[in-house]
C-alpha positions as CSV (number, residue, x, y, z in Angstrom):
1,M,4.0,-23.5,-3.0
2,S,4.9,-20.5,-5.0
3,V,3.4,-17.3,-6.0
4,C,5.8,-16.9,-10.1
5,P,5.0,-19.5,-12.0
6,D,7.1,-22.1,-13.1
7,D,7.4,-23.9,-16.3
8,D,4.5,-26.7,-15.8
9,P,1.3,-24.8,-17.5
10,V,0.2,-27.2,-15.9
11,H,0.8,-26.5,-12.5
12,F,0.7,-23.1,-13.0
13,E,-3.0,-23.4,-13.8
14,E,-3.1,-25.3,-10.2
15,M,-1.9,-22.1,-8.7
16,L,-4.5,-20.2,-9.8
17,A,-7.0,-21.8,-9.5
18,D,-7.0,-22.3,-5.9
19,R,-5.5,-18.6,-5.6
20,Q,-8.2,-16.3,-7.7
21,A,-9.0,-15.3,-4.3
22,Q,-5.9,-13.7,-2.8
23,I,-4.9,-12.6,-6.9
24,A,-8.9,-10.1,-6.8
25,V,-7.5,-9.4,-3.4
26,A,-4.3,-8.1,-4.7
27,A,-5.2,-5.9,-7.7
28,E,-7.8,-4.3,-5.3
29,T,-5.4,-3.5,-3.2
30,F,-2.6,-1.6,-5.9
31,K,-6.0,-0.3,-7.2
32,L,-6.5,1.5,-4.3
33,L,-3.2,2.4,-3.8
34,G,-3.0,3.5,-7.7
35,D,-4.4,7.0,-5.9
36,P,-1.1,8.9,-5.2
37,T,-3.6,11.5,-1.9
38,R,-4.0,7.5,-1.1
39,L,-0.2,6.3,-1.3
40,K,1.1,9.6,0.1
41,I,-0.9,9.2,3.2
42,L,-0.4,5.6,3.9
43,L,2.9,6.1,3.1
44,A,3.5,8.4,6.5
45,C,2.4,5.9,7.8
46,L,5.0,4.3,7.3
47,S,7.2,4.6,9.7
48,E,5.4,5.6,13.4
49,P,1.6,5.9,14.3
50,V,0.2,9.1,13.3
51,A,-2.5,11.9,13.4
52,V,-5.0,12.6,10.8
53,G,-4.3,16.1,11.3
54,D,-0.5,15.4,11.4
55,I,-1.0,13.2,8.2
56,A,-3.2,15.8,6.3
57,R,-0.2,19.2,6.5
58,K,2.2,16.0,5.6
59,V,0.4,15.6,2.4
60,E,-1.2,19.0,2.1
61,A,-5.1,18.1,2.1
62,S,-7.9,18.6,4.0
63,P,-8.8,15.6,7.3
64,S,-11.7,15.3,6.0
65,L,-10.1,13.6,2.7
66,V,-7.4,12.3,4.8
67,S,-9.9,10.0,6.9
68,H,-12.1,9.2,3.8
69,H,-8.6,7.8,2.0
70,L,-8.1,6.1,5.7
71,R,-11.4,4.5,6.0
72,L,-10.5,2.8,2.2
73,L,-6.7,2.0,3.2
74,R,-8.1,0.6,6.8
75,G,-11.1,-1.7,4.3
76,A,-8.3,-2.8,3.4
77,R,-6.3,-3.7,5.8
78,L,-3.8,-1.8,4.8
79,V,-3.5,1.0,7.9
80,R,-4.7,0.0,11.3
81,R,-5.6,2.7,14.1
82,T,-4.8,2.4,17.4
83,R,-6.1,5.6,20.0
84,K,-4.9,7.1,22.6
85,A,-6.1,9.6,25.4
86,R,-8.7,11.4,22.3
87,Q,-7.0,10.9,19.6
88,M,-6.6,8.4,16.1
89,Y,-2.9,7.5,15.1
90,Y,-2.6,5.7,11.9
91,E,0.2,3.5,10.8
92,A,0.9,-0.2,8.7
93,A,-1.1,-2.8,8.8
94,D,1.6,-4.7,9.2
95,H,5.5,-5.4,7.4
96,H,3.6,-6.5,3.9
97,I,2.8,-3.1,3.4
98,E,6.4,-1.6,4.9
99,H,7.3,-4.3,2.1
100,I,5.0,-3.5,-0.5
101,V,4.8,0.3,-0.3
102,S,9.2,-0.3,0.3
103,D,9.8,-1.6,-2.6
104,M,7.3,0.0,-5.1
105,I,9.2,3.3,-4.3
106,A,12.5,2.1,-4.7
107,H,11.1,0.4,-7.9
108,A,10.3,3.6,-8.8
109,R,13.9,5.5,-8.4
110,E,15.2,2.5,-10.3
111,H,13.0,3.6,-12.8
112,D,14.1,7.3,-12.2
113,A,17.9,6.1,-12.8
114,M,17.8,4.5,-15.9
115,D,15.6,7.0,-17.9
116,D,18.7,9.9,-16.0
117,A,21.4,7.5,-18.3
118,D,19.7,7.4,-21.2
119,P,21.3,9.5,-24.4
């Protein structure tokens, strides 16, 4: 079943009814990513596992603030953590998260390019 509506309104209504839980999770995910600091933190974790202190330096935020945001991101299953010795490392939870964030950034870039092209 596609996640996009088709021309059949009954089919679309059934799809909505079947997917209320997933729609709520998706809405909460986008709401969570609406915070610029949180989005920067997630971007910092896309390519490899990163320690909290390194994330804090990358995004220019305090380690305690980064830890707070990471807790929220973990709760939403957007990042996962692994322990190496005494250090915790965070990375994107899976390839879906990487795609969502990468696609959002690419979309923003395209939007900026369109704005630059307007006379």
